[in-house]
Every structure is written in C-alpha cells, then in structure tokens.
OpenMM code with the backbone's topology and positions (N, CA, C; nanometers):
from openmm import Vec3, app, unit

residues = "MET LEU HIS PHE PHE ARG LYS ILE ARG HIS ASP LEU ILE THR SER ASN LYS SER PHE LYS TYR PHE LYS TYR ALA ILE GLY GLU VAL VAL LEU VAL VAL LEU GLY ILE LEU ILE ALA ILE GLN ILE ASN TYR TRP ASN GLU GLN ARG LYS ASN ASP LEU LYS LYS GLU VAL TYR ILE GLN ARG LEU ASN HIS ASP LEU ALA ARG ASP THR ILE ASN LEU ASN ASN TYR ILE ALA SER CYS GLU LYS GLY ILE ARG ALA TRP ARG LYS THR GLU ARG GLN ILE ASP LYS PRO ASN ALA THR ILE ASP SER ILE ILE GLU ILE VAL THR SER MET GLU TRP TYR PRO THR TYR PRO MET GLU GLU LEU HIS ASN SER THR PHE ASN".split()
positions = [
    Vec3(-0.5759, 2.1519, -3.7678),
    Vec3(-0.4465, 2.0812, -3.7965),
    Vec3(-0.4394, 1.9828, -3.8761),
    Vec3(-0.5543, 1.8845, -3.9075),
    Vec3(-0.5515, 1.7821, -4.0158),
    Vec3(-0.5633, 1.8673, -4.1545),
    Vec3(-0.6767, 1.9277, -4.1453),
    Vec3(-0.6854, 2.0238, -4.2885),
    Vec3(-0.5857, 2.0682, -4.3070),
    Vec3(-0.4918, 2.1403, -4.2317),
    Vec3(-0.3429, 2.1934, -4.2770),
    Vec3(-0.2745, 2.0996, -4.3583),
    Vec3(-0.2487, 1.9927, -4.2985),
    Vec3(-0.1610, 1.8751, -4.3453),
    Vec3(-0.2245, 1.8197, -4.4548),
    Vec3(-0.3858, 1.7795, -4.5224),
    Vec3(-0.4407, 1.7355, -4.5834),
    Vec3(-0.4255, 1.8658, -4.6987),
    Vec3(-0.4253, 1.9555, -4.6933),
    Vec3(-0.4185, 2.0738, -4.7890),
    Vec3(-0.2828, 2.0727, -4.8635),
    Vec3(-0.1775, 2.0617, -4.7448),
    Vec3(-0.0068, 2.0673, -4.8337),
    Vec3(0.0031, 1.9312, -4.8942),
    Vec3(-0.0628, 1.7812, -4.8557),
    Vec3(-0.0384, 1.7042, -4.9390),
    Vec3(-0.1366, 1.7148, -5.0520),
    Vec3(-0.2494, 1.7659, -5.0824),
    Vec3(-0.3264, 1.7779, -5.1795),
    Vec3(-0.2524, 1.8955, -5.3017),
    Vec3(-0.2138, 1.9787, -5.2445),
    Vec3(-0.1382, 2.0896, -5.3104),
    Vec3(0.0075, 2.0160, -5.3604),
    Vec3(0.0983, 1.9291, -5.2943),
    Vec3(0.1670, 1.8665, -5.3454),
    Vec3(0.1716, 1.7583, -5.4551),
    Vec3(0.0340, 1.6887, -5.4348),
    Vec3(0.0334, 1.6094, -5.5595),
    Vec3(-0.0317, 1.6397, -5.6963),
    Vec3(-0.1122, 1.7557, -5.6521),
    Vec3(-0.1811, 1.8249, -5.7953),
    Vec3(-0.0641, 1.9285, -5.8671),
    Vec3(0.0405, 1.9882, -5.7869),
    Vec3(0.1268, 2.0437, -5.8695),
    Vec3(0.2571, 1.9343, -5.8850),
    Vec3(0.2051, 1.8163, -5.9133),
    Vec3(0.3334, 1.7352, -5.9774),
    Vec3(0.5033, 1.7209, -5.9146),
    Vec3(0.4511, 1.7672, -5.8058),
    Vec3(0.5918, 1.7528, -5.7327),
    Vec3(0.6025, 1.6112, -5.6499),
    Vec3(0.6206, 1.5114, -5.7165),
    Vec3(0.6281, 1.3919, -5.6262),
    Vec3(0.7453, 1.3592, -5.5196),
    Vec3(0.8336, 1.4225, -5.5460),
    Vec3(1.0178, 1.3896, -5.4874),
    Vec3(0.9230, 1.4943, -5.3033),
    Vec3(0.8749, 1.6317, -5.3948),
    Vec3(0.8623, 1.6662, -5.2553),
    Vec3(0.7546, 1.5916, -5.1407),
    Vec3(0.6443, 1.5501, -5.2475),
    Vec3(0.5460, 1.4734, -5.1575),
    Vec3(0.6148, 1.3690, -5.1093),
    Vec3(0.7116, 1.2705, -5.1294),
    Vec3(0.7865, 1.1975, -5.0892),
    Vec3(0.8400, 1.2162, -4.9796),
    Vec3(0.9126, 1.3167, -4.9834),
    Vec3(1.0022, 1.3722, -4.8413),
    Vec3(0.9036, 1.4338, -4.7659),
    Vec3(0.8003, 1.4667, -4.7940),
    Vec3(0.6724, 1.5256, -4.6979),
    Vec3(0.6143, 1.3495, -4.6576),
    Vec3(0.5676, 1.2985, -4.7154),
    Vec3(0.5314, 1.1657, -4.6500),
    Vec3(0.6020, 1.0539, -4.5758),
    Vec3(0.7469, 1.0942, -4.5710),
    Vec3(0.8773, 1.0400, -4.5069),
    Vec3(0.8731, 1.1225, -4.3913),
    Vec3(0.8472, 1.2487, -4.4180),
    Vec3(0.8342, 1.3203, -4.2343),
    Vec3(0.7521, 1.2675, -4.1811),
    Vec3(0.6021, 1.2519, -4.2165),
    Vec3(0.5107, 1.2502, -4.1404),
    Vec3(0.5467, 1.0874, -4.0663),
    Vec3(0.5708, 0.9982, -4.1616),
    Vec3(0.5701, 0.8727, -4.1137),
    Vec3(0.7008, 0.8560, -3.9908),
    Vec3(0.8125, 0.9729, -3.9705),
    Vec3(0.9097, 0.9916, -3.9002),
    Vec3(0.8257, 1.0620, -3.7764),
    Vec3(0.7436, 1.1489, -3.8088),
    Vec3(0.6674, 1.2132, -3.6819),
    Vec3(0.5693, 1.0933, -3.6050),
    Vec3(0.5218, 1.0106, -3.7160),
    Vec3(0.4081, 0.9076, -3.6132),
    Vec3(0.4978, 0.7765, -3.5509),
    Vec3(0.6031, 0.7672, -3.5768),
    Vec3(0.7112, 0.6817, -3.5138),
    Vec3(0.7180, 0.7229, -3.3745),
    Vec3(0.7867, 0.8999, -3.4237),
    Vec3(0.8586, 0.9263, -3.2923),
    Vec3(0.7284, 0.9649, -3.1647),
    Vec3(0.6215, 0.9969, -3.2304),
    Vec3(0.5113, 1.0073, -3.1406),
    Vec3(0.4486, 0.8793, -3.0683),
    Vec3(0.4537, 0.7816, -3.1425),
    Vec3(0.4516, 0.6289, -3.0816),
    Vec3(0.5660, 0.5983, -2.9825),
    Vec3(0.6573, 0.5834, -3.0052),
    Vec3(0.7763, 0.5753, -2.9266),
    Vec3(0.7724, 0.7122, -2.8351),
    Vec3(0.7618, 0.7926, -2.8133),
    Vec3(0.7442, 0.8845, -2.6893),
    Vec3(0.6113, 0.8446, -2.5985),
    Vec3(0.5067, 0.7930, -2.6713),
    Vec3(0.4194, 0.7187, -2.5869),
    Vec3(0.4540, 0.6415, -2.4769),
    Vec3(0.5124, 0.4978, -2.5841),
    Vec3(0.5578, 0.3996, -2.5392),
    Vec3(0.6638, 0.4632, -2.3993),
    Vec3(0.7357, 0.5265, -2.3904),
    Vec3(0.8247, 0.5847, -2.3182),
    Vec3(0.7453, 0.5942, -2.1975),
    Vec3(0.6639, 0.7186, -2.2184),
    Vec3(0.6148, 0.7616, -2.0978),
    Vec3(0.5029, 0.6537, -2.0529),
    Vec3(0.4672, 0.5253, -2.1183),
    Vec3(0.3990, 0.4226, -2.0689),
    Vec3(0.5205, 0.3721, -1.9365),
    Vec3(0.6179, 0.3173, -2.0193),
    Vec3(0.7005, 0.2578, -1.9363),
    Vec3(0.7353, 0.3361, -1.8143),
    Vec3(0.7718, 0.4283, -1.8135),
    Vec3(0.8235, 0.5470, -1.6967),
    Vec3(0.6989, 0.5111, -1.5803),
    Vec3(0.5807, 0.5277, -1.6427),
    Vec3(0.4595, 0.5349, -1.5596),
    Vec3(0.4266, 0.3851, -1.5059),
    Vec3(0.4695, 0.2970, -1.5750),
    Vec3(0.4679, 0.1313, -1.5018),
    Vec3(0.5471, 0.1209, -1.4467),
    Vec3(0.6950, 0.1751, -1.4281),
    Vec3(0.7934, 0.1508, -1.3544),
    Vec3(0.7471, 0.2454, -1.2101),
    Vec3(0.6943, 0.3561, -1.2561),
    Vec3(0.6687, 0.3921, -1.1412),
    Vec3(0.5861, 0.3490, -1.0206),
    Vec3(0.4774, 0.2952, -1.1129),
    Vec3(0.3799, 0.2126, -1.0202),
    Vec3(0.4396, 0.0907, -0.9433),
    Vec3(0.5053, 0.0274, -0.9953),
    Vec3(0.6181, -0.0888, -0.9617),
    Vec3(0.6706, -0.0454, -0.8440),
    Vec3(0.7782, 0.0897, -0.8395),
    Vec3(0.8442, 0.0982, -0.7349),
    Vec3(0.7567, 0.1590, -0.6403),
    Vec3(0.6424, 0.2069, -0.6596),
    Vec3(0.5443, 0.2306, -0.5275),
    Vec3(0.5120, 0.0560, -0.4809),
    Vec3(0.4588, 0.0133, -0.5386),
    Vec3(0.4345, -0.1404, -0.5190),
    Vec3(0.5377, -0.2026, -0.4315),
    Vec3(0.6562, -0.1880, -0.4933),
    Vec3(0.7295, -0.2487, -0.4173),
    Vec3(0.8135, -0.1890, -0.2482),
    Vec3(0.7461, -0.0617, -0.2484),
    Vec3(0.7565, 0.0385, -0.1078),
    Vec3(0.7067, -0.0022, -0.0433),
    Vec3(0.5811, -0.0411, -0.0492),
    Vec3(0.4606, -0.0910, 0.0447),
    Vec3(0.4663, -0.2553, 0.0625),
    Vec3(0.5279, -0.3340, -0.0043),
    Vec3(0.5496, -0.4674, 0.0061),
    Vec3(0.6555, -0.4840, 0.1323),
    Vec3(0.7980, -0.3777, 0.0763),
    Vec3(0.8933, -0.3669, 0.1821),
    Vec3(0.8622, -0.3105, 0.3029),
    Vec3(0.7712, -0.2183, 0.3434),
    Vec3(0.7006, -0.1571, 0.4392),
    Vec3(0.6045, -0.2504, 0.5090),
    Vec3(0.5344, -0.3624, 0.4311),
    Vec3(0.4522, -0.4185, 0.4906),
    Vec3(0.5332, -0.5744, 0.5496),
    Vec3(0.6514, -0.5813, 0.4892),
    Vec3(0.6895, -0.7059, 0.5132),
    Vec3(0.7940, -0.6577, 0.6565),
    Vec3(0.8830, -0.5387, 0.6680),
    Vec3(0.9178, -0.5233, 0.7790),
    Vec3(0.8239, -0.4852, 0.9016),
    Vec3(0.7083, -0.4259, 0.8967),
    Vec3(0.6300, -0.4611, 0.9572),
    Vec3(0.5776, -0.5755, 1.0230),
    Vec3(0.5399, -0.7023, 0.9716),
    Vec3(0.5558, -0.8565, 0.9698),
    Vec3(0.6304, -0.8671, 1.0160),
    Vec3(0.7645, -0.8699, 1.0080),
    Vec3(0.8560, -0.8849, 1.0576),
    Vec3(0.8994, -0.8566, 1.2128),
    Vec3(0.8758, -0.7540, 1.2079),
    Vec3(0.8884, -0.6939, 1.3388),
    Vec3(0.8033, -0.7617, 1.4740),
    Vec3(0.6678, -0.8001, 1.4155),
    Vec3(0.5823, -0.8431, 1.5114),
    Vec3(0.6018, -0.9735, 1.5222),
    Vec3(0.6608, -1.0220, 1.4072),
    Vec3(0.6805, -1.2154, 1.4699),
    Vec3(0.8297, -1.1711, 1.5280),
    Vec3(0.9104, -1.1025, 1.5174),
    Vec3(1.0317, -1.0811, 1.6175),
    Vec3(0.9940, -1.0988, 1.7481),
    Vec3(0.9192, -1.0155, 1.7619),
    Vec3(0.8377, -0.9636, 1.9059),
    Vec3(0.7759, -1.1062, 1.9484),
    Vec3(0.6903, -1.1597, 1.8683),
    Vec3(0.6410, -1.2805, 1.9365),
    Vec3(0.7373, -1.3856, 1.9741),
    Vec3(0.8059, -1.3953, 1.8406),
    Vec3(0.9362, -1.5573, 1.8582),
    Vec3(1.0284, -1.4868, 1.9710),
    Vec3(1.0285, -1.3515, 2.0438),
    Vec3(1.1029, -1.3273, 2.1517),
    Vec3(1.0355, -1.3642, 2.2515),
    Vec3(0.9095, -1.3258, 2.2744),
    Vec3(0.8376, -1.3807, 2.3943),
    Vec3(0.8342, -1.5093, 2.4093),
    Vec3(0.8337, -1.6003, 2.3001),
    Vec3(0.8309, -1.7238, 2.3015),
    Vec3(0.9454, -1.7846, 2.3264),
    Vec3(1.0418, -1.7605, 2.3011),
    Vec3(1.1597, -1.7919, 2.3413),
    Vec3(1.2048, -1.7671, 2.5161),
    Vec3(1.1466, -1.6528, 2.5664),
    Vec3(1.1492, -1.6086, 2.6623),
    Vec3(1.0905, -1.7097, 2.7590),
    Vec3(0.9444, -1.7773, 2.7121),
    Vec3(0.8984, -1.8692, 2.7985),
    Vec3(0.9514, -1.9678, 2.7753),
    Vec3(1.0229, -2.0099, 2.6891),
    Vec3(1.0828, -2.1556, 2.6338),
    Vec3(1.1946, -2.1860, 2.7635),
    Vec3(1.2772, -2.0658, 2.7775),
    Vec3(1.3813, -2.0661, 2.8826),
    Vec3(1.3128, -2.0752, 3.0030),
    Vec3(1.2243, -2.0153, 3.0229),
    Vec3(1.1519, -1.9978, 3.1666),
    Vec3(1.0965, -2.1640, 3.1718),
    Vec3(1.0512, -2.2070, 3.1115),
    Vec3(1.0103, -2.3836, 3.0651),
    Vec3(1.1486, -2.4613, 3.0720),
    Vec3(1.2350, -2.4261, 3.0216),
    Vec3(1.3785, -2.4989, 3.0612),
    Vec3(1.4191, -2.4661, 3.2218),
    Vec3(1.3995, -2.3884, 3.3051),
    Vec3(1.4860, -2.3468, 3.4098),
    Vec3(1.3514, -2.4304, 3.4907),
    Vec3(1.2290, -2.4756, 3.4644),
    Vec3(1.1308, -2.5148, 3.5624),
    Vec3(1.1720, -2.6411, 3.5339),
    Vec3(1.2148, -2.7032, 3.4219),
    Vec3(1.2270, -2.8111, 3.4209),
    Vec3(1.3477, -2.8550, 3.4939),
    Vec3(1.4657, -2.8124, 3.5007),
    Vec3(1.5980, -2.8356, 3.5238),
    Vec3(1.5781, -2.8124, 3.7251),
    Vec3(1.4909, -2.7469, 3.7315),
    Vec3(1.4609, -2.7378, 3.8513),
    Vec3(1.3985, -2.8711, 3.9272),
    Vec3(1.2730, -2.9154, 3.7841),
    Vec3(1.2011, -3.0393, 3.8735),
    Vec3(1.3298, -3.1467, 3.8545),
    Vec3(1.4227, -3.1526, 3.7548),
    Vec3(1.4710, -3.2949, 3.7511),
    Vec3(1.6025, -3.2556, 3.8579),
    Vec3(1.6453, -3.1550, 3.9140),
    Vec3(1.6893, -3.1786, 4.0491),
    Vec3(1.6336, -3.2156, 4.1357),
    Vec3(1.4909, -3.1763, 4.1787),
    Vec3(1.4463, -3.2051, 4.2809),
    Vec3(1.4035, -3.3827, 4.2670),
    Vec3(1.3867, -3.3972, 4.1474),
    Vec3(1.3669, -3.5788, 4.1328),
    Vec3(1.4882, -3.6446, 4.1470),
    Vec3(1.5854, -3.5879, 4.1640),
    Vec3(1.7135, -3.6813, 4.1241),
    Vec3(1.7740, -3.6914, 4.2906),
    Vec3(1.6690, -3.5882, 4.3494),
    Vec3(1.7596, -3.5798, 4.5149),
    Vec3(1.7063, -3.7321, 4.5684),
    Vec3(1.8015, -3.7430, 4.6494),
    Vec3(1.8351, -3.9251, 4.7359),
    Vec3(1.6878, -3.9094, 4.7897),
    Vec3(1.6443, -3.8772, 4.8588),
    Vec3(1.5299, -3.8525, 4.9018),
    Vec3(1.3742, -3.8407, 4.8454),
    Vec3(1.4167, -3.8536, 4.7063),
    Vec3(1.2493, -3.8128, 4.6275),
    Vec3(1.2048, -3.9342, 4.6251),
    Vec3(1.0735, -3.9250, 4.6415),
    Vec3(0.9920, -4.0550, 4.6389),
    Vec3(0.8944, -4.0658, 4.5103),
    Vec3(0.8416, -4.2024, 4.4894),
    Vec3(0.7667, -4.1693, 4.3951),
    Vec3(0.6225, -4.0813, 4.3799),
    Vec3(0.5577, -4.0832, 4.5504),
    Vec3(0.4799, -3.9913, 4.5391),
    Vec3(0.5039, -3.8009, 4.5090),
    Vec3(0.6057, -3.8192, 4.5427),
    Vec3(0.6772, -3.6601, 4.5519),
    Vec3(0.7256, -3.6119, 4.3950),
    Vec3(0.7746, -3.7029, 4.2928),
    Vec3(0.7805, -3.7383, 4.1566),
    Vec3(0.6605, -3.7125, 4.1028),
    Vec3(0.5745, -3.7715, 4.1531),
    Vec3(0.4571, -3.7844, 4.0644),
    Vec3(0.3638, -3.6214, 4.1132),
    Vec3(0.3851, -3.6042, 4.2533),
    Vec3(0.3421, -3.4722, 4.2514),
    Vec3(0.4091, -3.3496, 4.1858),
    Vec3(0.5314, -3.3300, 4.1575),
    Vec3(0.6220, -3.2647, 4.1025),
    Vec3(0.5952, -3.2436, 3.9436),
    Vec3(0.5810, -3.3785, 3.8882),
    Vec3(0.5163, -3.3484, 3.7498),
    Vec3(0.3996, -3.3086, 3.7042),
    Vec3(0.3204, -3.3875, 3.7915),
    Vec3(0.1726, -3.3383, 3.7978),
    Vec3(0.1367, -3.1582, 3.8136),
    Vec3(0.2346, -3.1075, 3.8599),
    Vec3(0.2207, -2.9810, 3.8972),
    Vec3(0.2723, -2.8731, 3.7793),
    Vec3(0.3667, -2.9419, 3.6786),
    Vec3(0.4637, -2.8639, 3.6406),
    Vec3(0.3917, -2.8123, 3.5194),
    Vec3(0.4273, -2.6954, 3.4354),
    Vec3(0.3693, -2.6289, 3.3423),
    Vec3(0.4314, -2.6862, 3.2219),
    Vec3(0.3474, -2.7206, 3.1208),
    Vec3(0.3736, -2.7581, 3.0220),
    Vec3(0.3952, -2.6615, 2.9142),
    Vec3(0.5107, -2.6508, 2.8231),
    Vec3(0.4985, -2.5425, 2.7133),
    Vec3(0.4911, -2.6390, 2.5500),
    Vec3(0.3554, -2.5811, 2.4994),
    Vec3(0.3414, -2.6061, 2.3571),
    Vec3(0.4789, -2.5800, 2.2779),
    Vec3(0.4529, -2.6358, 2.1443),
    Vec3(0.5391, -2.5864, 2.0290),
    Vec3(0.4870, -2.4611, 1.9999),
    Vec3(0.5758, -2.3612, 1.9415),
    Vec3(0.4854, -2.2414, 1.8742),
    Vec3(0.4286, -2.2580, 1.7611),
    Vec3(0.3078, -2.2557, 1.7508),
    Vec3(0.2243, -2.2288, 1.6157),
    Vec3(0.2528, -2.1565, 1.5574),
    Vec3(0.3309, -2.2137, 1.4066),
    Vec3(0.3099, -2.1805, 1.3070),
    Vec3(0.2441, -2.0781, 1.2232),
    Vec3(0.0929, -2.1129, 1.2713),
    Vec3(0.0200, -1.9815, 1.1968),
    Vec3(0.0058, -1.8640, 1.2912),
    Vec3(0.0286, -1.8501, 1.3514),
    Vec3(0.0888, -1.7473, 1.4683),
    Vec3(0.1662, -1.6466, 1.3707),
    Vec3(0.2570, -1.6616, 1.2892),
    Vec3(0.3285, -1.6004, 1.1884),
    Vec3(0.2811, -1.4974, 1.1364),
    Vec3(0.2961, -1.4255, 1.1071),
    Vec3(0.2191, -1.3150, 1.0375),
    Vec3(0.3361, -1.2850, 0.8501),
    Vec3(0.2602, -1.3912, 0.7994),
    Vec3(0.3481, -1.3804, 0.6254),
    Vec3(0.2270, -1.3734, 0.5449),
    Vec3(0.1195, -1.2859, 0.5673),
    Vec3(0.0129, -1.2326, 0.4981),
    Vec3(0.0980, -1.1786, 0.3663),
    Vec3(0.1586, -1.1146, 0.3784),
    Vec3(0.2680, -0.9960, 0.2983),
    Vec3(0.3245, -1.1134, 0.2451),
    Vec3(0.4012, -1.1925, 0.2410),
    Vec3(0.4919, -1.2955, 0.1724),
    Vec3(0.4007, -1.3666, 0.1132),
    Vec3(0.2897, -1.4224, 0.1524),
    Vec3(0.2096, -1.5380, 0.0814),
    Vec3(0.1724, -1.4495, -0.0315),
] * unit.nanometer
topology = app.Topology()
chain = topology.addChain("A")
for resn in residues:
    res = topology.addResidue(resn, chain)
    for name in ("N", "CA", "C"):
        topology.addAtom(name, app.Element.getBySymbol(name[0]), res)
C-alpha cells in the first residue's frame, strides 16, 4: 500500500504537476487527521465503557455494604430498645416505695449494660 502511494507521489513530482501533487498531499493529510480522530474517538468510547463498568461494580458493592450495615444497625437498634425496656423496668423497681439500698444495688449489678455501636463494624471499604 505504501509502495502504491509512494509511486503516485513520485509520478506527480516528476511529471511537473505540482497542483495535482498539492491536492494529493492535502488529501493525504486529511486522511491522516481523520484516522487520528477516529482512533481518539474509539479510545474515548473504550475508556467510557470501562468507567461505566467500574461505576456499576462500585454501585453493587455500595448496595451490598449498605444492606449489611442496615441489618447490623437494625439489630443494634433492637438490642438498644431491649435495653431501654430493661432500664425502664429497673427504674420502676427502684422507684417503688419499699425499695431498699440492698435491693437497688442488687438490681443495678444484675442489669445488662449496652455499649455504643462500634463504628469500625460498619462496612465502608467500598466507600473509602
């Protein structure tokens, strides 16, 4: 193919047809520019496709992490509500008129203490 174009260019130069050679040279430049633009567009489409796939994976992982965190937080909320009910029951027992110091100490020492939710248990590796 290159030999063919080289022969055309050589024939145009040797036959002293500079205008035809000039048109041929401009045509060649236009073809090269079009080829470069097409290659750039194909590369852009490919990068866009890769980014879309990566975005889809991140969205799926975020949804999965959020679903797990929702389950864990709902379980934690349920245990906190259980703890609140236990505290209220304890409060009612302590407020009774016949409650003694010994019975209050016994009630408080037998109570379950509910810690705060540890933030490191959240699934945020995808987000980070």
